[in-house]
N, CA, C and O atoms as a Tinker XYZ file with bonds, in Angstrom:
   348  protein
     1  N    -22.562000   20.612000  -56.557000    73     2
     2  CA   -21.311000   20.883000  -57.218000    64     1     3
     3  C    -21.407000   20.455000  -58.668000    63     2     4     5
     4  O    -21.891000   19.365000  -58.972000    81     3
     5  N    -20.951000   21.302000  -59.549000    73     3     6
     6  CA   -20.919000   20.961000  -60.964000    64     5     7
     7  C    -19.602000   20.296000  -61.282000    63     6     8     9
     8  O    -18.545000   20.727000  -60.820000    81     7
     9  N    -19.671000   19.245000  -62.072000    73     7    10
    10  CA   -18.458000   18.540000  -62.481000    64     9    11
    11  C    -18.162000   18.918000  -63.922000    63    10    12    13
    12  O    -19.064000   18.958000  -64.760000    81    11
    13  N    -16.907000   19.193000  -64.204000    73    11    14
    14  CA   -16.510000   19.596000  -65.548000    64    13    15
    15  C    -16.829000   18.506000  -66.551000    63    14    16    17
    16  O    -16.801000   17.319000  -66.229000    81    15
    17  N    -17.130000   18.921000  -67.761000    73    15    18
    18  CA   -17.433000   17.970000  -68.825000    64    17    19
    19  C    -16.231000   17.053000  -69.041000    63    18    20    21
    20  O    -15.092000   17.515000  -69.110000    81    19
    21  N    -16.489000   15.782000  -69.145000    73    19    22
    22  CA   -15.410000   14.833000  -69.394000    64    21    23
    23  C    -14.834000   14.212000  -68.136000    63    22    24    25
    24  O    -14.020000   13.293000  -68.223000    81    23
    25  N    -15.237000   14.691000  -66.973000    73    23    26
    26  CA   -14.718000   14.121000  -65.724000    64    25    27
    27  C    -15.474000   12.837000  -65.447000    63    26    28    29
    28  O    -16.702000   12.840000  -65.361000    81    27
    29  N    -14.744000   11.739000  -65.308000    73    27    30
    30  CA   -15.377000   10.432000  -65.156000    64    29    31
    31  C    -15.730000   10.100000  -63.716000    63    30    32    33
    32  O    -16.815000    9.585000  -63.451000    81    31
    33  N    -14.850000   10.381000  -62.802000    73    31    34
    34  CA   -15.048000    9.998000  -61.409000    64    33    35
    35  C    -15.447000   11.222000  -60.597000    63    34    36    37
    36  O    -14.603000   12.051000  -60.257000    81    35
    37  N    -16.738000   11.331000  -60.286000    73    35    38
    38  CA   -17.240000   12.526000  -59.610000    64    37    39
    39  C    -16.678000   12.676000  -58.202000    63    38    40    41
    40  O    -16.484000   13.797000  -57.731000    81    39
    41  N    -16.415000   11.556000  -57.523000    73    39    42
    42  CA   -15.849000   11.626000  -56.177000    64    41    43
    43  C    -14.441000   12.220000  -56.223000    63    42    44    45
    44  O    -14.114000   13.111000  -55.440000    81    43
    45  N    -13.610000   11.725000  -57.140000    73    43    46
    46  CA   -12.271000   12.287000  -57.280000    64    45    47
    47  C    -12.327000   13.743000  -57.715000    63    46    48    49
    48  O    -11.533000   14.570000  -57.267000    81    47
    49  N    -13.274000   14.044000  -58.590000    73    47    50
    50  CA   -13.405000   15.427000  -59.054000    64    49    51
    51  C    -13.739000   16.353000  -57.898000    63    50    52    53
    52  O    -13.213000   17.464000  -57.819000    81    51
    53  N    -14.609000   15.905000  -56.999000    73    51    54
    54  CA   -14.965000   16.761000  -55.867000    64    53    55
    55  C    -13.775000   16.973000  -54.951000    63    54    56    57
    56  O    -13.604000   18.055000  -54.389000    81    55
    57  N    -12.944000   15.933000  -54.796000    73    55    58
    58  CA   -11.728000   16.097000  -53.996000    64    57    59
    59  C    -10.813000   17.111000  -54.657000    63    58    60    61
    60  O    -10.234000   17.965000  -53.986000    81    59
    61  N    -10.684000   17.017000  -55.977000    73    59    62
    62  CA    -9.816000   17.937000  -56.707000    64    61    63
    63  C    -10.300000   19.369000  -56.586000    63    62    64    65
    64  O     -9.508000   20.280000  -56.345000    81    63
    65  N    -11.593000   19.570000  -56.751000    73    63    66
    66  CA   -12.133000   20.928000  -56.696000    64    65    67
    67  C    -12.026000   21.534000  -55.301000    63    66    68    69
    68  O    -11.788000   22.734000  -55.163000    81    67
    69  N    -12.199000   20.718000  -54.272000    73    67    70
    70  CA   -12.176000   21.261000  -52.916000    64    69    71
    71  C    -10.766000   21.331000  -52.350000    63    70    72    73
    72  O    -10.501000   22.114000  -51.438000    81    71
    73  N     -9.863000   20.520000  -52.881000    73    71    74
    74  CA    -8.493000   20.491000  -52.378000    64    73    75
    75  C     -7.796000   21.818000  -52.627000    63    74    76    77
    76  O     -7.224000   22.411000  -51.713000    81    75
    77  N     -7.848000   22.273000  -53.858000    73    75    78
    78  CA    -7.210000   23.526000  -54.200000    64    77    79
    79  C     -5.696000   23.463000  -54.181000    63    78    80    81
    80  O     -5.031000   24.490000  -54.319000    81    79
    81  N     -5.144000   22.272000  -54.011000    73    79    82
    82  CA    -3.700000   22.123000  -53.950000    64    81    83
    83  C     -3.228000   21.350000  -55.169000    63    82    84    85
    84  O     -3.465000   20.148000  -55.283000    81    83
    85  N     -2.573000   22.030000  -56.061000    73    83    86
    86  CA    -2.093000   21.397000  -57.277000    64    85    87
    87  C     -1.072000   20.310000  -56.953000    63    86    88    89
    88  O     -0.989000   19.306000  -57.660000    81    87
    89  N     -0.294000   20.506000  -55.886000    73    87    90
    90  CA     0.741000   19.526000  -55.554000    64    89    91
    91  C      0.170000   18.195000  -55.073000    63    90    92    93
    92  O      0.922000   17.231000  -54.930000    81    91
    93  N     -1.132000   18.113000  -54.820000    73    91    94
    94  CA    -1.769000   16.855000  -54.425000    64    93    95
    95  C     -2.038000   15.942000  -55.614000    63    94    96    97
    96  O     -2.504000   14.816000  -55.441000    81    95
    97  N     -1.746000   16.423000  -56.817000    73    95    98
    98  CA    -2.029000   15.676000  -58.038000    64    97    99
    99  C     -0.813000   15.620000  -58.940000    63    98   100   101
   100  O      0.031000   16.517000  -58.923000    81    99
   101  N     -0.730000   14.558000  -59.728000    73    99   102
   102  CA     0.376000   14.374000  -60.652000    64   101   103
   103  C     -0.162000   14.210000  -62.063000    63   102   104   105
   104  O     -1.267000   13.704000  -62.266000    81   103
   105  N      0.621000   14.637000  -63.024000    73   103   106
   106  CA     0.277000   14.356000  -64.414000    64   105   107
   107  C      0.652000   12.909000  -64.703000    63   106   108   109
   108  O      1.325000   12.264000  -63.899000    81   107
   109  N      0.221000   12.406000  -65.842000    73   107   110
   110  CA     0.565000   11.044000  -66.237000    64   109   111
   111  C      2.088000   10.911000  -66.340000    63   110   112   113
   112  O      2.658000    9.911000  -65.904000    81   111
   113  N      2.729000   11.907000  -66.908000    73   111   114
   114  CA     4.186000   11.871000  -67.069000    64   113   115
   115  C      4.903000   11.831000  -65.715000    63   114   116   117
   116  O      5.859000   11.077000  -65.535000    81   115
   117  N      4.434000   12.648000  -64.768000    73   115   118
   118  CA     5.038000   12.672000  -63.427000    64   117   119
   119  C      4.830000   11.332000  -62.701000    63   118   120   121
   120  O      5.742000   10.812000  -62.059000    81   119
   121  N      3.621000   10.794000  -62.818000    73   119   122
   122  CA     3.316000    9.509000  -62.175000    64   121   123
   123  C      4.174000    8.399000  -62.773000    63   122   124   125
   124  O      4.691000    7.548000  -62.049000    81   123
   125  N      4.322000    8.412000  -64.085000    73   123   126
   126  CA     5.132000    7.396000  -64.765000    64   125   127
   127  C      6.572000    7.444000  -64.280000    63   126   128   129
   128  O      7.195000    6.407000  -64.053000    81   127
   129  N      7.082000    8.626000  -64.126000    73   127   130
   130  CA     8.467000    8.783000  -63.657000    64   129   131
   131  C      8.626000    8.220000  -62.245000    63   130   132   133
   132  O      9.630000    7.576000  -61.942000    81   131
   133  N      7.646000    8.458000  -61.390000    73   131   134
   134  CA     7.727000    7.984000  -60.002000    64   133   135
   135  C      7.664000    6.473000  -59.892000    63   134   136   137
   136  O      8.343000    5.888000  -59.048000    81   135
   137  N      6.861000    5.829000  -60.731000    73   135   138
   138  CA     6.739000    4.369000  -60.638000    64   137   139
   139  C      7.620000    3.653000  -61.667000    63   138   140   141
   140  O      7.554000    2.433000  -61.819000    81   139
   141  N      8.431000    4.422000  -62.356000    73   139   142
   142  CA     9.389000    3.887000  -63.339000    64   141   143
   143  C      8.707000    3.061000  -64.432000    63   142   144   145
   144  O      9.132000    1.957000  -64.772000    81   143
   145  N      7.644000    3.636000  -64.959000    73   143   146
   146  CA     6.912000    3.046000  -66.085000    64   145   147
   147  C      6.768000    4.119000  -67.150000    63   146   148   149
   148  O      7.058000    5.290000  -66.901000    81   147
   149  N      6.329000    3.730000  -68.316000    73   147   150
   150  CA     6.106000    4.711000  -69.378000    64   149   151
   151  C      4.746000    5.388000  -69.175000    63   150   152   153
   152  O      3.861000    4.822000  -68.535000    81   151
   153  N      4.579000    6.597000  -69.720000    73   151   154
   154  CA     3.270000    7.256000  -69.633000    64   153   155
   155  C      2.149000    6.415000  -70.254000    63   154   156   157
   156  O      1.017000    6.440000  -69.770000    81   155
   157  N      2.455000    5.681000  -71.311000    73   155   158
   158  CA     1.409000    4.839000  -71.930000    64   157   159
   159  C      0.986000    3.711000  -70.987000    63   158   160   161
   160  O     -0.175000    3.303000  -70.991000    81   159
   161  N      1.919000    3.205000  -70.180000    73   159   162
   162  CA     1.576000    2.178000  -69.196000    64   161   163
   163  C      0.668000    2.756000  -68.121000    63   162   164   165
   164  O     -0.272000    2.094000  -67.682000    81   163
   165  N      0.939000    3.977000  -67.698000    73   163   166
   166  CA     0.090000    4.624000  -66.688000    64   165   167
   167  C     -1.312000    4.829000  -67.247000    63   166   168   169
   168  O     -2.295000    4.583000  -66.548000    81   167
   169  N     -1.418000    5.275000  -68.499000    73   167   170
   170  CA    -2.743000    5.438000  -69.118000    64   169   171
   171  C     -3.474000    4.103000  -69.203000    63   170   172   173
   172  O     -4.687000    4.044000  -68.999000    81   171
   173  N     -2.743000    3.034000  -69.502000    73   171   174
   174  CA    -3.337000    1.699000  -69.555000    64   173   175
   175  C     -3.852000    1.286000  -68.173000    63   174   176   177
   176  O     -4.948000    0.735000  -68.065000    81   175
   177  N     -3.083000    1.543000  -67.128000    73   175   178
   178  CA    -3.523000    1.243000  -65.763000    64   177   179
   179  C     -4.803000    2.010000  -65.430000    63   178   180   181
   180  O     -5.693000    1.486000  -64.761000    81   179
   181  N     -4.885000    3.233000  -65.892000    73   179   182
   182  CA    -6.085000    4.053000  -65.649000    64   181   183
   183  C     -7.277000    3.443000  -66.405000    63   182   184   185
   184  O     -8.362000    3.291000  -65.842000    81   183
   185  N     -7.070000    3.100000  -67.667000    73   183   186
   186  CA    -8.162000    2.501000  -68.460000    64   185   187
   187  C     -8.628000    1.173000  -67.878000    63   186   188   189
   188  O     -9.819000    0.864000  -67.919000    81   187
   189  N     -7.700000    0.386000  -67.336000    73   187   190
   190  CA    -8.053000   -0.900000  -66.731000    64   189   191
   191  C     -8.561000   -0.755000  -65.303000    63   190   192   193
   192  O     -8.859000   -1.748000  -64.640000    81   191
   193  N     -8.659000    0.481000  -64.836000    73   191   194
   194  CA    -9.155000    0.814000  -63.496000    64   193   195
   195  C     -8.290000    0.242000  -62.375000    63   194   196   197
   196  O     -8.787000   -0.084000  -61.297000    81   195
   197  N     -7.000000    0.126000  -62.641000    73   195   198
   198  CA    -6.066000   -0.295000  -61.606000    64   197   199
   199  C     -5.477000    0.913000  -60.891000    63   198   200   201
   200  O     -4.831000    0.789000  -59.850000    81   199
   201  N     -5.717000    2.085000  -61.477000    73   199   202
   202  CA    -5.285000    3.342000  -60.880000    64   201   203
   203  C     -6.372000    4.385000  -61.164000    63   202   204   205
   204  O     -6.810000    4.539000  -62.304000    81   203
   205  N     -6.794000    5.087000  -60.134000    73   203   206
   206  CA    -7.836000    6.100000  -60.310000    64   205   207
   207  C     -7.209000    7.410000  -60.779000    63   206   208   209
   208  O     -6.097000    7.773000  -60.394000    81   207
   209  N     -7.967000    8.099000  -61.623000    73   207   210
   210  CA    -7.521000    9.391000  -62.135000    64   209   211
   211  C     -8.736000   10.222000  -62.502000    63   210   212   213
   212  O     -9.846000    9.704000  -62.626000    81   211
   213  N     -8.516000   11.503000  -62.671000    73   211   214
   214  CA    -9.570000   12.416000  -63.104000    64   213   215
   215  C     -9.242000   12.840000  -64.530000    63   214   216   217
   216  O     -8.156000   13.349000  -64.807000    81   215
   217  N    -10.193000   12.625000  -65.423000    73   215   218
   218  CA   -10.026000   13.087000  -66.802000    64   217   219
   219  C    -10.571000   14.506000  -66.863000    63   218   220   221
   220  O    -11.747000   14.746000  -66.590000    81   219
   221  N     -9.716000   15.427000  -67.219000    73   219   222
   222  CA   -10.119000   16.825000  -67.150000    64   221   223
   223  C    -11.029000   17.276000  -68.273000    63   222   224   225
   224  O    -12.013000   17.965000  -68.003000    81   223
   225  N    -10.753000   16.925000  -69.518000    73   223   226
   226  CA   -11.629000   17.418000  -70.574000    64   225   227
   227  C    -11.384000   16.716000  -71.892000    63   226   228   229
   228  O    -10.303000   16.190000  -72.155000    81   227
   229  N    -12.423000   16.723000  -72.713000    73   227   230
   230  CA   -12.312000   16.295000  -74.094000    64   229   231
   231  C    -12.121000   14.808000  -74.328000    63   230   232   233
   232  O    -11.882000   14.028000  -73.406000    81   231
   233  N    -12.235000   14.446000  -75.600000    73   231   234
   234  CA   -12.075000   13.053000  -76.010000    64   233   235
   235  C    -10.670000   12.549000  -75.707000    63   234   236   237
   236  O    -10.498000   11.413000  -75.266000    81   235
   237  N     -9.681000   13.375000  -75.937000    73   235   238
   238  CA    -8.297000   13.034000  -75.662000    64   237   239
   239  C     -7.813000   13.868000  -74.475000    63   238   240   241
   240  O     -6.750000   14.488000  -74.520000    81   239
   241  N     -8.614000   13.865000  -73.426000    73   239   242
   242  CA    -8.373000   14.731000  -72.275000    64   241   243
   243  C     -7.111000   14.410000  -71.506000    63   242   244   245
   244  O     -6.465000   13.382000  -71.710000    81   243
   245  N     -6.792000   15.307000  -70.634000    73   243   246
   246  CA    -5.628000   15.185000  -69.767000    64   245   247
   247  C     -6.073000   14.532000  -68.471000    63   246   248   249
   248  O     -7.094000   14.909000  -67.895000    81   247
   249  N     -5.310000   13.559000  -68.019000    73   247   250
   250  CA    -5.594000   12.912000  -66.745000    64   249   251
   251  C     -4.710000   13.516000  -65.658000    63   250   252   253
   252  O     -3.554000   13.867000  -65.896000    81   251
   253  N     -5.283000   13.629000  -64.457000    73   251   254
   254  CA    -4.469000   13.937000  -63.289000    64   253   255
   255  C     -4.715000   12.829000  -62.273000    63   254   256   257
   256  O     -5.824000   12.311000  -62.144000    81   255
   257  N     -3.657000   12.484000  -61.562000    73   255   258
   258  CA    -3.712000   11.364000  -60.635000    64   257   259
   259  C     -3.465000   11.873000  -59.230000    63   258   260   261
   260  O     -2.443000   12.511000  -58.977000    81   259
   261  N     -4.386000   11.605000  -58.306000    73   259   262
   262  CA    -4.155000   12.016000  -56.917000    64   261   263
   263  C     -2.893000   11.321000  -56.378000    63   262   264   265
   264  O     -2.692000   10.126000  -56.592000    81   263
   265  N     -2.070000   12.073000  -55.692000    73   263   266
   266  CA    -0.829000   11.532000  -55.139000    64   265   267
   267  C     -1.104000   10.307000  -54.251000    63   266   268   269
   268  O     -0.356000    9.331000  -54.286000    81   267
   269  N     -2.184000   10.368000  -53.458000    73   267   270
   270  CA    -2.546000    9.238000  -52.598000    64   269   271
   271  C     -2.839000    7.984000  -53.406000    63   270   272   273
   272  O     -2.502000    6.878000  -52.984000    81   271
   273  N     -3.461000    8.150000  -54.557000    73   271   274
   274  CA    -3.781000    7.002000  -55.408000    64   273   275
   275  C     -2.506000    6.348000  -55.927000    63   274   276   277
   276  O     -2.421000    5.122000  -56.008000    81   275
   277  N     -1.524000    7.160000  -56.276000    73   275   278
   278  CA    -0.252000    6.613000  -56.737000    64   277   279
   279  C      0.448000    5.857000  -55.606000    63   278   280   281
   280  O      1.035000    4.798000  -55.831000    81   279
   281  N      0.383000    6.395000  -54.414000    73   279   282
   282  CA     0.974000    5.712000  -53.253000    64   281   283
   283  C      0.259000    4.384000  -52.984000    63   282   284   285
   284  O      0.904000    3.382000  -52.675000    81   283
   285  N     -1.067000    4.377000  -53.102000    73   283   286
   286  CA    -1.837000    3.133000  -52.927000    64   285   287
   287  C     -1.420000    2.084000  -53.956000    63   286   288   289
   288  O     -1.262000    0.909000  -53.627000    81   287
   289  N     -1.246000    2.516000  -55.188000    73   287   290
   290  CA    -0.822000    1.605000  -56.256000    64   289   291
   291  C      0.554000    1.012000  -55.929000    63   290   292   293
   292  O      0.764000   -0.194000  -56.062000    81   291
   293  N      1.484000    1.865000  -55.501000    73   291   294
   294  CA     2.831000    1.398000  -55.164000    64   293   295
   295  C      2.804000    0.411000  -53.996000    63   294   296   297
   296  O      3.513000   -0.595000  -54.020000    81   295
   297  N      2.003000    0.690000  -52.991000    73   295   298
   298  CA     1.911000   -0.200000  -51.829000    64   297   299
   299  C      1.313000   -1.550000  -52.222000    63   298   300   301
   300  O      1.764000   -2.589000  -51.740000    81   299
   301  N      0.315000   -1.543000  -53.084000    73   299   302
   302  CA    -0.304000   -2.777000  -53.552000    64   301   303
   303  C      0.717000   -3.632000  -54.290000    63   302   304   305
   304  O      0.810000   -4.838000  -54.062000    81   303
   305  N      1.483000   -2.999000  -55.175000    73   303   306
   306  CA     2.500000   -3.725000  -55.929000    64   305   307
   307  C      3.566000   -4.297000  -54.995000    63   306   308   309
   308  O      4.017000   -5.427000  -55.182000    81   307
   309  N      3.963000   -3.523000  -54.001000    73   307   310
   310  CA     4.969000   -3.980000  -53.051000    64   309   311
   311  C      4.446000   -5.179000  -52.252000    63   310   312   313
   312  O      5.171000   -6.148000  -52.028000    81   311
   313  N      3.189000   -5.103000  -51.828000    73   311   314
   314  CA     2.578000   -6.205000  -51.080000    64   313   315
   315  C      2.510000   -7.477000  -51.917000    63   314   316   317
   316  O      2.745000   -8.573000  -51.409000    81   315
   317  N      2.187000   -7.330000  -53.200000    73   315   318
   318  CA     2.121000   -8.478000  -54.103000    64   317   319
   319  C      3.491000   -9.139000  -54.253000    63   318   320   321
   320  O      3.595000  -10.365000  -54.269000    81   319
   321  N      4.544000   -8.317000  -54.364000    73   319   322
   322  CA     5.901000   -8.859000  -54.494000    64   321   323
   323  C      6.304000   -9.615000  -53.220000    63   322   324   325
   324  O      6.900000  -10.689000  -53.297000    81   323
   325  N      5.981000   -9.059000  -52.064000    73   323   326
   326  CA     6.320000   -9.703000  -50.792000    64   325   327
   327  C      5.585000  -11.029000  -50.675000    63   326   328   329
   328  O      6.163000  -12.027000  -50.247000    81   327
   329  N      4.308000  -11.042000  -51.057000    73   327   330
   330  CA     3.518000  -12.273000  -50.983000    64   329   331
   331  C      4.094000  -13.355000  -51.884000    63   330   332   333
   332  O      4.099000  -14.531000  -51.517000    81   331
   333  N      4.583000  -12.964000  -53.070000    73   331   334
   334  CA     5.177000  -13.936000  -53.999000    64   333   335
   335  C      6.462000  -14.535000  -53.416000    63   334   336   337
   336  O      6.702000  -15.735000  -53.546000    81   335
   337  N      7.273000  -13.711000  -52.784000    73   335   338
   338  CA     8.552000  -14.200000  -52.247000    64   337   339
   339  C      8.355000  -15.086000  -51.034000    63   338   340   341
   340  O      9.206000  -15.927000  -50.741000    81   339
   341  N      7.248000  -14.916000  -50.319000    73   339   342
   342  CA     6.990000  -15.722000  -49.135000    64   341   343
   343  C      6.456000  -17.113000  -49.458000    63   342   344   345
   344  O      6.434000  -17.984000  -48.589000    81   343
   345  N      6.032000  -17.328000  -50.678000    73   343   346
   346  CA     5.475000  -18.632000  -51.085000    64   345   347
   347  C      6.554000  -19.654000  -51.297000    63   346   348
   348  O      6.260000  -20.799000  -51.640000    81   347
């Protein structure tokens, strides 16, 4: 399988190419709205590798985030909050 130029995570890219379902992925703006953060915060999470994403192209490329990855991020944050309250 060929991976598009600029795609950083080949495993995620292969899922994207084989999925064929656009609704399985969110833009940075859509993801930010769902987790109630700004798009710049979502990009920062991606750069810090706290959230996986596929960079589609170019130096200032567009990121897409698998819906499952966003759900994993939300669950992790929820678990952290619960752990803090139990202490």
